[in-house]
PLY file of the C-alpha trace (Angstrom):
ply
format ascii 1.0
element vertex 612
property float x
property float y
property float z
element edge 611
property int vertex1
property int vertex2
end_header
-0.03 0.07 -0.02
2.23 2.81 -1.29
1.15 6.23 -0.14
2.01 8.28 -3.27
1.21 11.63 -1.60
3.42 10.95 1.38
6.93 12.12 2.01
9.06 9.31 3.42
11.20 9.95 6.44
14.48 8.61 7.71
14.32 9.43 11.39
17.69 9.48 13.36
18.55 9.61 17.03
20.39 12.43 18.62
21.83 12.38 22.20
23.02 15.97 21.83
23.32 18.88 19.46
26.53 17.67 17.89
25.04 14.32 17.11
21.89 15.84 15.77
23.78 17.97 13.30
25.85 14.85 12.34
22.61 13.02 11.61
21.21 15.91 9.51
24.46 16.13 7.49
24.42 12.39 6.94
21.00 12.63 5.35
18.24 12.34 8.10
14.90 13.66 7.31
14.16 14.00 10.94
15.88 13.70 14.27
14.47 12.86 17.77
16.18 14.40 20.76
15.60 14.47 24.45
14.79 17.50 26.66
16.80 17.65 29.96
13.88 15.96 31.74
10.89 13.75 31.01
12.54 11.60 28.23
12.82 7.81 28.20
16.65 8.13 28.18
17.46 10.30 31.17
21.12 10.39 30.22
20.35 11.91 26.84
18.83 15.21 27.88
19.40 18.67 26.29
18.76 22.29 27.14
16.13 24.35 25.32
19.02 26.44 23.98
20.69 23.45 22.33
17.34 22.17 20.94
16.67 25.62 19.46
20.11 25.47 17.79
19.27 22.06 16.30
15.86 23.38 15.05
17.54 26.34 13.40
20.06 24.14 11.64
17.49 21.56 10.66
15.15 24.18 9.17
17.66 24.84 6.39
17.11 21.30 5.03
13.45 21.03 6.04
14.43 18.39 8.57
11.91 17.84 11.39
12.93 17.93 14.99
10.93 15.84 17.47
11.46 16.00 21.18
10.89 12.94 23.39
8.81 13.67 26.46
7.74 10.00 26.66
7.98 9.20 30.39
5.01 9.12 32.74
4.71 12.14 35.07
3.45 12.54 38.68
1.04 15.21 39.58
3.72 17.76 40.57
5.45 17.45 37.22
2.56 17.97 34.80
2.54 21.82 34.99
6.27 21.94 34.23
5.87 19.54 31.30
3.06 21.77 29.77
5.36 24.78 30.15
8.15 22.93 28.31
5.66 22.03 25.54
4.78 25.62 25.00
8.52 26.62 24.82
9.25 23.79 22.42
6.41 24.97 20.21
7.80 28.58 20.30
11.23 27.50 19.21
9.89 25.58 16.23
9.90 21.96 17.26
7.81 19.89 14.85
6.32 17.37 17.26
6.64 15.82 20.70
6.70 12.12 21.31
4.61 11.35 24.41
3.19 8.48 26.50
1.36 10.04 29.40
-2.30 10.63 28.42
-2.60 13.11 31.33
-1.05 15.70 28.95
-4.18 15.61 26.78
-6.14 16.91 29.71
-3.96 20.03 29.86
-3.76 23.39 27.94
-1.48 22.44 25.17
-0.03 24.55 22.35
-0.85 23.43 18.76
2.20 21.24 18.52
1.90 17.85 16.93
1.56 14.91 19.27
3.13 11.43 18.35
2.06 8.37 20.36
5.26 6.76 21.60
5.77 3.10 21.32
5.61 3.19 25.05
1.85 3.68 24.65
1.79 -0.01 23.76
0.07 0.49 20.36
-0.34 -3.15 19.77
-3.83 -3.40 18.33
-5.84 -1.95 15.49
-8.40 -0.72 18.01
-5.82 1.09 19.99
-4.27 2.80 17.04
-7.76 3.86 15.81
-8.40 5.31 19.27
-5.21 7.34 19.18
-5.94 8.57 15.72
-9.54 9.67 16.69
-8.23 11.21 19.92
-5.96 13.63 18.17
-2.60 12.06 17.58
-0.90 12.65 14.19
1.40 9.69 14.35
1.64 6.32 16.02
4.98 4.49 16.60
4.37 0.88 16.20
5.88 -1.93 18.47
9.14 -3.38 17.28
7.48 -6.81 17.61
5.00 -6.25 14.72
5.19 -8.42 11.65
4.51 -7.14 8.13
0.99 -8.46 8.24
0.34 -6.70 11.51
1.68 -3.50 10.11
-0.47 -3.79 7.01
-3.57 -4.40 9.22
-2.93 -1.00 10.83
-2.05 0.97 7.67
-4.99 -0.44 5.71
-7.57 0.38 8.29
-6.36 3.80 9.52
-5.21 7.14 8.04
-2.67 8.03 10.58
1.01 8.43 9.93
2.93 5.28 10.87
6.47 5.08 12.16
8.43 1.75 12.72
11.89 0.97 14.02
14.33 -0.32 11.51
17.73 -0.44 13.20
19.40 -0.59 16.60
18.99 -2.17 19.95
15.84 -4.13 20.75
13.95 -3.78 23.93
13.31 -7.46 24.95
9.88 -6.48 26.37
6.99 -4.79 24.74
7.88 -1.02 25.15
6.11 0.68 28.10
5.21 -2.80 29.47
8.53 -3.52 31.22
8.75 -3.25 35.00
11.75 -5.46 35.58
14.15 -2.58 36.20
11.74 -0.77 38.47
11.15 -4.07 40.37
14.80 -4.87 40.91
16.18 -1.50 41.98
13.53 1.23 41.63
14.87 2.51 38.31
11.79 2.70 36.18
12.03 2.42 32.40
8.88 4.41 32.10
10.67 7.22 34.08
13.68 7.18 31.80
15.97 5.29 34.13
16.10 1.70 32.78
19.07 -0.19 34.33
19.02 -2.60 31.43
18.43 -5.91 33.43
18.01 -7.56 30.03
21.73 -7.34 29.60
22.53 -9.15 32.86
23.34 -12.76 33.47
20.68 -15.25 34.69
20.42 -18.86 35.64
17.38 -20.87 34.49
15.99 -23.47 36.91
13.13 -25.95 36.89
10.57 -25.80 39.76
12.29 -28.68 41.52
15.66 -26.90 41.54
17.44 -28.45 38.43
19.85 -26.00 36.64
18.88 -25.73 32.98
21.26 -22.99 32.02
23.79 -21.25 34.32
25.05 -17.66 34.09
23.81 -16.81 30.57
22.41 -13.59 29.08
19.04 -15.16 28.71
17.15 -11.89 28.10
19.63 -10.21 25.75
18.58 -9.78 22.08
20.50 -9.10 18.89
20.17 -5.68 17.27
17.48 -4.89 14.74
18.49 -4.47 11.07
15.71 -4.10 8.53
17.85 -2.40 5.86
16.99 -5.06 3.31
13.26 -4.79 4.09
12.73 -1.04 3.40
10.87 -1.82 0.27
8.49 -4.22 2.10
7.92 -1.63 4.81
7.03 1.04 2.18
4.70 -1.33 0.37
3.12 -2.03 3.79
2.28 1.61 4.20
5.02 2.79 6.69
6.18 6.42 6.11
8.81 6.91 8.88
11.83 4.64 9.45
13.32 5.04 12.82
16.88 4.24 13.91
17.18 3.49 17.70
20.18 4.95 19.64
19.80 8.09 21.70
22.87 7.10 23.61
25.02 6.41 20.59
27.91 8.60 19.55
28.36 10.78 16.44
30.32 8.24 14.50
27.66 5.53 14.97
24.90 7.87 13.79
26.82 9.10 10.78
27.56 5.61 9.70
24.06 4.06 10.13
22.19 7.17 8.87
24.28 7.31 5.72
23.71 3.61 5.08
19.91 3.86 5.50
19.80 7.08 3.39
21.27 5.08 0.53
18.86 2.21 1.07
15.79 4.25 1.30
16.71 6.50 -1.75
16.99 3.40 -3.85
13.38 2.34 -3.08
12.12 5.91 -3.43
13.68 6.28 -6.87
12.23 2.90 -7.92
8.68 3.95 -7.13
9.09 7.69 -7.87
8.41 8.66 -4.34
9.66 11.71 -2.33
11.74 11.94 0.79
10.68 14.29 3.59
13.54 16.73 3.45
15.65 18.52 0.92
19.36 18.51 0.19
22.02 15.98 -0.61
24.76 14.55 1.62
28.34 14.27 0.44
30.05 11.46 2.36
33.60 10.30 1.79
33.27 6.73 3.11
31.37 3.56 2.33
28.78 3.17 5.13
28.79 -0.30 6.82
26.53 -0.86 9.84
28.40 -3.91 10.96
31.41 -1.69 11.62
29.56 0.22 14.24
28.42 -1.17 17.63
26.16 -4.18 17.18
25.35 -7.48 18.93
24.71 -9.20 15.61
21.69 -8.45 13.50
18.24 -9.80 13.24
15.05 -8.99 11.43
13.15 -9.88 14.58
9.49 -10.78 14.01
9.00 -9.03 10.70
8.07 -12.23 8.87
5.98 -13.48 11.79
8.16 -16.58 12.13
9.66 -17.81 15.35
13.51 -17.35 15.29
16.34 -17.33 17.84
17.34 -13.68 18.31
18.94 -14.11 21.74
22.61 -13.42 22.47
22.89 -15.69 25.43
26.64 -15.85 25.44
27.36 -12.10 25.08
26.03 -8.55 25.39
28.84 -6.55 24.05
29.52 -5.55 20.45
30.11 -8.38 18.09
31.23 -6.14 15.20
31.89 -7.58 11.71
32.83 -11.12 10.82
36.53 -11.23 9.59
37.27 -14.91 8.93
38.66 -18.18 10.45
42.06 -18.57 12.13
44.19 -20.64 9.80
47.35 -21.16 11.80
48.41 -20.31 15.38
52.00 -19.67 16.50
53.49 -18.68 19.81
52.94 -14.84 19.46
50.91 -14.49 16.29
48.28 -16.10 14.18
47.33 -16.12 10.49
43.78 -15.62 9.30
41.91 -15.89 5.93
39.63 -12.89 5.49
39.84 -9.11 5.74
42.93 -7.20 6.82
43.40 -6.44 10.46
45.22 -3.25 11.43
47.27 -2.06 14.31
44.88 -0.89 17.07
41.83 -2.87 15.87
39.81 -4.68 18.47
38.92 -8.30 17.77
36.63 -10.70 19.64
35.72 -14.37 19.49
33.83 -17.00 21.41
36.01 -18.82 23.90
35.80 -22.49 23.16
35.83 -23.40 26.81
33.23 -20.96 28.19
31.31 -20.00 25.01
31.52 -16.44 26.11
32.68 -13.59 23.98
36.16 -12.42 24.71
38.73 -10.37 22.86
41.95 -8.57 22.55
43.70 -5.71 20.62
45.84 -6.10 17.52
49.35 -4.69 18.10
50.95 -5.45 14.80
50.20 -6.90 11.33
53.44 -7.98 9.67
53.19 -9.53 6.31
49.86 -11.26 7.18
51.18 -12.26 10.71
48.73 -10.96 13.20
50.28 -10.16 16.60
47.63 -9.55 19.29
48.00 -8.13 22.72
47.57 -11.71 24.03
46.98 -15.09 22.38
44.65 -16.50 25.04
41.91 -18.58 23.56
43.08 -18.18 19.88
42.99 -21.49 18.15
42.88 -22.81 14.55
39.44 -22.68 12.84
38.22 -20.03 15.38
35.82 -17.46 13.94
37.18 -13.86 14.41
35.13 -10.73 14.60
36.36 -7.13 14.54
34.50 -4.90 16.95
36.70 -1.82 16.56
38.04 -0.75 13.24
40.58 2.10 13.70
40.81 3.05 10.03
37.04 3.13 9.55
36.53 5.38 12.67
39.04 7.80 11.19
37.13 7.94 8.01
33.88 8.56 10.00
35.55 11.52 11.87
35.97 13.43 8.63
33.32 16.15 7.89
30.13 15.19 6.15
28.40 18.05 4.39
24.86 18.54 3.23
23.86 20.82 0.39
20.75 22.30 -1.22
20.82 21.85 -4.89
20.36 25.09 -6.87
20.51 26.17 -10.50
21.75 29.53 -11.80
20.52 31.54 -14.73
22.23 34.69 -15.93
20.94 37.03 -18.62
23.56 39.47 -19.96
23.20 42.53 -22.29
25.58 45.36 -22.87
24.06 47.35 -20.11
22.75 44.86 -17.56
23.26 41.48 -15.99
20.52 39.62 -14.26
21.17 36.64 -12.02
18.61 34.10 -10.72
19.13 31.25 -8.33
16.44 28.58 -7.96
16.53 25.90 -5.36
15.00 22.40 -5.36
11.84 23.67 -3.67
11.34 26.27 -6.49
12.31 29.25 -4.34
13.74 31.96 -6.59
16.14 34.81 -5.82
16.76 37.44 -8.48
19.35 40.28 -8.49
20.74 42.47 -11.20
23.37 45.07 -11.83
23.62 47.75 -14.48
26.79 48.42 -16.20
28.63 48.86 -19.55
29.78 45.46 -20.64
32.16 45.04 -23.56
32.09 42.15 -26.04
34.54 39.56 -25.03
37.63 39.12 -27.09
37.78 35.40 -26.16
34.20 34.30 -26.05
34.84 30.78 -24.78
37.03 32.00 -21.87
34.46 34.64 -20.93
31.65 32.18 -20.74
33.77 29.66 -18.77
34.68 32.53 -16.30
31.05 33.43 -15.81
29.95 29.83 -15.24
32.81 29.13 -12.83
32.20 32.15 -10.75
28.45 31.78 -10.55
28.76 28.11 -9.67
30.82 28.92 -6.53
28.89 28.94 -3.33
31.73 28.86 -0.75
30.89 27.71 2.80
27.10 28.13 2.23
24.45 25.41 2.32
24.10 25.56 -1.51
25.54 23.44 -4.31
25.13 24.65 -7.85
24.15 21.90 -10.22
24.09 23.94 -13.49
24.64 27.44 -14.78
22.76 28.71 -17.81
23.66 31.87 -19.67
21.55 33.84 -22.11
23.22 36.70 -24.08
22.93 38.07 -27.64
26.73 38.39 -27.72
29.54 37.04 -25.57
30.27 39.80 -22.99
33.12 40.32 -20.69
31.87 40.65 -17.10
34.47 41.50 -14.40
34.92 38.83 -11.82
34.35 41.39 -9.10
30.82 42.03 -10.49
30.07 38.34 -10.76
31.23 37.64 -7.20
29.17 40.53 -5.78
26.01 39.39 -7.64
26.59 35.83 -6.56
27.00 36.71 -2.89
23.91 38.97 -2.96
21.78 36.30 -4.76
22.85 33.57 -2.38
22.09 35.67 0.64
18.69 36.60 -0.77
17.88 33.00 -1.58
18.68 32.03 2.00
16.41 34.70 3.31
13.58 33.71 0.96
13.94 30.10 2.06
13.66 31.20 5.77
10.62 33.17 4.90
8.99 30.27 3.17
9.72 27.76 5.92
6.59 25.73 6.45
5.40 25.67 10.10
4.33 22.36 11.65
1.04 22.83 13.48
-1.24 20.26 15.02
-4.39 20.29 12.87
-6.36 17.89 15.09
-8.32 18.81 18.19
-8.19 16.47 21.22
-11.45 14.55 21.22
-13.23 12.28 23.63
-13.89 8.98 22.02
-14.52 5.59 23.76
-11.37 3.73 24.85
-11.25 0.14 23.45
-11.26 -1.41 26.91
-13.71 -0.95 29.80
-11.05 -1.18 32.42
-7.24 -0.63 32.65
-4.78 -1.87 35.17
-1.15 -0.89 36.02
-0.11 -1.53 32.46
-1.75 1.71 31.35
1.01 3.51 33.29
-1.34 6.01 35.09
0.68 8.03 37.56
-1.26 11.35 37.76
-4.91 12.42 38.23
-5.09 13.98 34.84
-4.22 10.55 33.33
-6.91 8.96 35.39
-9.39 11.65 34.24
-8.42 10.99 30.63
-9.54 7.36 30.81
-12.55 7.99 33.03
-13.87 10.51 30.42
-13.61 7.78 27.90
-15.82 5.36 29.89
-12.96 3.34 31.29
-12.52 2.30 34.89
-9.04 2.67 36.24
-8.52 -0.55 38.11
-4.93 0.09 39.11
-2.43 3.02 38.86
1.09 2.71 37.64
3.45 -0.07 38.77
5.86 2.60 40.04
3.31 3.58 42.71
2.95 -0.05 43.83
6.18 -1.91 43.10
5.59 -4.63 45.61
2.45 -5.93 44.05
2.45 -9.68 43.82
1.93 -11.92 40.82
2.55 -9.03 38.52
3.74 -9.49 34.92
7.02 -7.51 34.94
7.74 -8.14 31.27
5.79 -9.55 28.26
8.08 -10.45 25.33
8.18 -12.21 21.92
11.50 -13.63 23.07
11.16 -17.17 24.34
13.91 -18.75 26.62
12.43 -22.23 25.90
12.83 -21.73 22.20
16.39 -20.29 22.65
17.47 -23.39 24.63
15.71 -25.82 22.31
13.08 -26.78 24.93
10.09 -25.63 23.03
8.02 -28.76 22.16
6.27 -26.89 19.33
9.44 -26.46 17.34
11.85 -29.08 18.80
11.91 -32.49 20.23
13.81 -31.85 23.45
15.66 -34.80 24.97
14.63 -33.77 28.41
11.68 -31.87 29.88
11.69 -29.83 33.17
9.09 -29.28 35.84
7.33 -25.92 35.30
6.98 -23.11 36.04
10.53 -22.41 35.14
12.45 -19.94 37.33
14.76 -17.26 36.26
17.38 -16.31 38.87
19.51 -13.17 38.63
23.02 -12.66 39.94
21.68 -11.35 43.32
19.61 -14.56 43.70
16.31 -12.90 43.08
14.01 -15.20 41.31
11.22 -14.76 38.73
8.56 -16.98 37.48
8.31 -17.65 33.77
4.98 -18.04 32.10
4.64 -19.18 28.49
1.66 -18.23 26.31
2.15 -20.68 23.48
-1.02 -19.62 21.62
0.34 -16.01 21.27
3.93 -17.22 21.24
4.89 -14.86 24.07
6.71 -15.18 27.40
5.89 -13.36 30.65
8.20 -12.77 33.56
6.18 -12.63 36.77
7.05 -10.74 40.05
10.14 -11.80 41.95
10.60 -13.88 45.00
13.51 -14.76 47.29
15.49 -17.90 46.42
0 1
1 2
2 3
3 4
4 5
5 6
6 7
7 8
8 9
9 10
10 11
11 12
12 13
13 14
14 15
15 16
16 17
17 18
18 19
19 20
20 21
21 22
22 23
23 24
24 25
25 26
26 27
27 28
28 29
29 30
30 31
31 32
32 33
33 34
34 35
35 36
36 37
37 38
38 39
39 40
40 41
41 42
42 43
43 44
44 45
45 46
46 47
47 48
48 49
49 50
50 51
51 52
52 53
53 54
54 55
55 56
56 57
57 58
58 59
59 60
60 61
61 62
62 63
63 64
64 65
65 66
66 67
67 68
68 69
69 70
70 71
71 72
72 73
73 74
74 75
75 76
76 77
77 78
78 79
79 80
80 81
81 82
82 83
83 84
84 85
85 86
86 87
87 88
88 89
89 90
90 91
91 92
92 93
93 94
94 95
95 96
96 97
97 98
98 99
99 100
100 101
101 102
102 103
103 104
104 105
105 106
106 107
107 108
108 109
109 110
110 111
111 112
112 113
113 114
114 115
115 116
116 117
117 118
118 119
119 120
120 121
121 122
122 123
123 124
124 125
125 126
126 127
127 128
128 129
129 130
130 131
131 132
132 133
133 134
134 135
135 136
136 137
137 138
138 139
139 140
140 141
141 142
142 143
143 144
144 145
145 146
146 147
147 148
148 149
149 150
150 151
151 152
152 153
153 154
154 155
155 156
156 157
157 158
158 159
159 160
160 161
161 162
162 163
163 164
164 165
165 166
166 167
167 168
168 169
169 170
170 171
171 172
172 173
173 174
174 175
175 176
176 177
177 178
178 179
179 180
180 181
181 182
182 183
183 184
184 185
185 186
186 187
187 188
188 189
189 190
190 191
191 192
192 193
193 194
194 195
195 196
196 197
197 198
198 199
199 200
200 201
201 202
202 203
203 204
204 205
205 206
206 207
207 208
208 209
209 210
210 211
211 212
212 213
213 214
214 215
215 216
216 217
217 218
218 219
219 220
220 221
221 222
222 223
223 224
224 225
225 226
226 227
227 228
228 229
229 230
230 231
231 232
232 233
233 234
234 235
235 236
236 237
237 238
238 239
239 240
240 241
241 242
242 243
243 244
244 245
245 246
246 247
247 248
248 249
249 250
250 251
251 252
252 253
253 254
254 255
255 256
256 257
257 258
258 259
259 260
260 261
261 262
262 263
263 264
264 265
265 266
266 267
267 268
268 269
269 270
270 271
271 272
272 273
273 274
274 275
275 276
276 277
277 278
278 279
279 280
280 281
281 282
282 283
283 284
284 285
285 286
286 287
287 288
288 289
289 290
290 291
291 292
292 293
293 294
294 295
295 296
296 297
297 298
298 299
299 300
300 301
301 302
302 303
303 304
304 305
305 306
306 307
307 308
308 309
309 310
310 311
311 312
312 313
313 314
314 315
315 316
316 317
317 318
318 319
319 320
320 321
321 322
322 323
323 324
324 325
325 326
326 327
327 328
328 329
329 330
330 331
331 332
332 333
333 334
334 335
335 336
336 337
337 338
338 339
339 340
340 341
341 342
342 343
343 344
344 345
345 346
346 347
347 348
348 349
349 350
350 351
351 352
352 353
353 354
354 355
355 356
356 357
357 358
358 359
359 360
360 361
361 362
362 363
363 364
364 365
365 366
366 367
367 368
368 369
369 370
370 371
371 372
372 373
373 374
374 375
375 376
376 377
377 378
378 379
379 380
380 381
381 382
382 383
383 384
384 385
385 386
386 387
387 388
388 389
389 390
390 391
391 392
392 393
393 394
394 395
395 396
396 397
397 398
398 399
399 400
400 401
401 402
402 403
403 404
404 405
405 406
406 407
407 408
408 409
409 410
410 411
411 412
412 413
413 414
414 415
415 416
416 417
417 418
418 419
419 420
420 421
421 422
422 423
423 424
424 425
425 426
426 427
427 428
428 429
429 430
430 431
431 432
432 433
433 434
434 435
435 436
436 437
437 438
438 439
439 440
440 441
441 442
442 443
443 444
444 445
445 446
446 447
447 448
448 449
449 450
450 451
451 452
452 453
453 454
454 455
455 456
456 457
457 458
458 459
459 460
460 461
461 462
462 463
463 464
464 465
465 466
466 467
467 468
468 469
469 470
470 471
471 472
472 473
473 474
474 475
475 476
476 477
477 478
478 479
479 480
480 481
481 482
482 483
483 484
484 485
485 486
486 487
487 488
488 489
489 490
490 491
491 492
492 493
493 494
494 495
495 496
496 497
497 498
498 499
499 500
500 501
501 502
502 503
503 504
504 505
505 506
506 507
507 508
508 509
509 510
510 511
511 512
512 513
513 514
514 515
515 516
516 517
517 518
518 519
519 520
520 521
521 522
522 523
523 524
524 525
525 526
526 527
527 528
528 529
529 530
530 531
531 532
532 533
533 534
534 535
535 536
536 537
537 538
538 539
539 540
540 541
541 542
542 543
543 544
544 545
545 546
546 547
547 548
548 549
549 550
550 551
551 552
552 553
553 554
554 555
555 556
556 557
557 558
558 559
559 560
560 561
561 562
562 563
563 564
564 565
565 566
566 567
567 568
568 569
569 570
570 571
571 572
572 573
573 574
574 575
575 576
576 577
577 578
578 579
579 580
580 581
581 582
582 583
583 584
584 585
585 586
586 587
587 588
588 589
589 590
590 591
591 592
592 593
593 594
594 595
595 596
596 597
597 598
598 599
599 600
600 601
601 602
602 603
603 604
604 605
605 606
606 607
607 608
608 609
609 610
610 611
């Protein structure tokens, strides 16, 4: 279901102003960035001044800036959040990404509202409700298959955003309370302690150890770069890269890669991207060279797969090759070249855990690492730090607005016009007494060369057209002055013609799809309670954060299945041994959690903890 009238958006993360500008230069159509408070990544907050600077830079390329305010708020915080929203609207932010429905009971500016994936937008009925309520975009769960995405896009008219790359939350977003349960650091308050990246031991109900000290909740990273066409055909218009804690090099590499992938599909179907300008990169983007735990397409095809990284949580990097020969201080490998300072990793044959070392020297194909521990023949080697590639990434990446120049010259006047790719037109002229050129070809070449120059501006001249009844000599000083004046005028016209994003929908009261809601609705303030009650819904429980000791609570619901990962699922395998259920997950501090398997929905739930 291609949306021919849509503009397709590559949405990039930005932990700070520097990263935001890097993402824009690399080709992002939009960036999402956190304010200093109220964002789901508390460590990725930014001041209003920095966000304003990002907006001003982004406006040049018609890039959207979205601010994440997607935590839940207590009653004392709501008034401050509303003030922040008004300030964000004043500085030109395009939209805010929110979770807390209490906001919709407040006096909001006409800023666009996007429903965060933390809203648990997992059914058609829920998405319809959000659309009718007044949201202008819904961010779908990472767990959705193509068929589930199509069901949404074919039965709603709202803008749809999906994740395409980066770290995967093992739980349905907004529905994870494991971090809050363990140490009071709530994911819905922006303080997730990432318990999914910790080691666990799996036990049967009668105490048998099934798996010991493994990363049983850790998932590979998402990579849907080969499925962009499928997503566009499914009706998706915004493609989101996860990573608001990632550095500038990561963002530059991944955004550049997806820019290329998306543009190929847009060109095939004659579709338009959401921003303007072209990026000039001087490297070949390769996502596997940036931090990754190995890649997965997750549940996009709706088929059960193993996407767990039970033996590691750190970056796997790119596969290099197999060790061919091992000597006392060096080894030889078939594959890509390793360089001094590169980091390599491999799975220890004794423990199965990921370990690594640093390359100190590559001498005629002999690889000398910092240490040889664990390196054996036929061992698979990965590179998780490529020094040469990081240097390439550190070079400036520039983005330009394409313009064309037209000059009309007579013996008494020269008129210069610059037109950009949005059809903005700047026209300037200068009167004079221009003589016929003695060398026509040289005169024309000089005019074209001088009018094509744009210096350190945001413009890139694609072509220069000259109309004249005779070849005239125009002094370079005149050409330069005209060019500078025309470029400045075009910049001013583009600023004046900048479209302003304004929420067109009013907040409406429509029935909520469910008659009751429990703690999973994440209601932490009276305005949120009022929101649901106005929509004929009884609030059965408030947010988990207000009652973290509740018993028999589902702390996590996930598409990930530990039984499948370990080959214990009887639907897909014929396990040699079965274990008494319910199975128990024990963390490193000996807290225990009950596992519940919903085989019909192919989901796993982690229930509230108990002492071992």
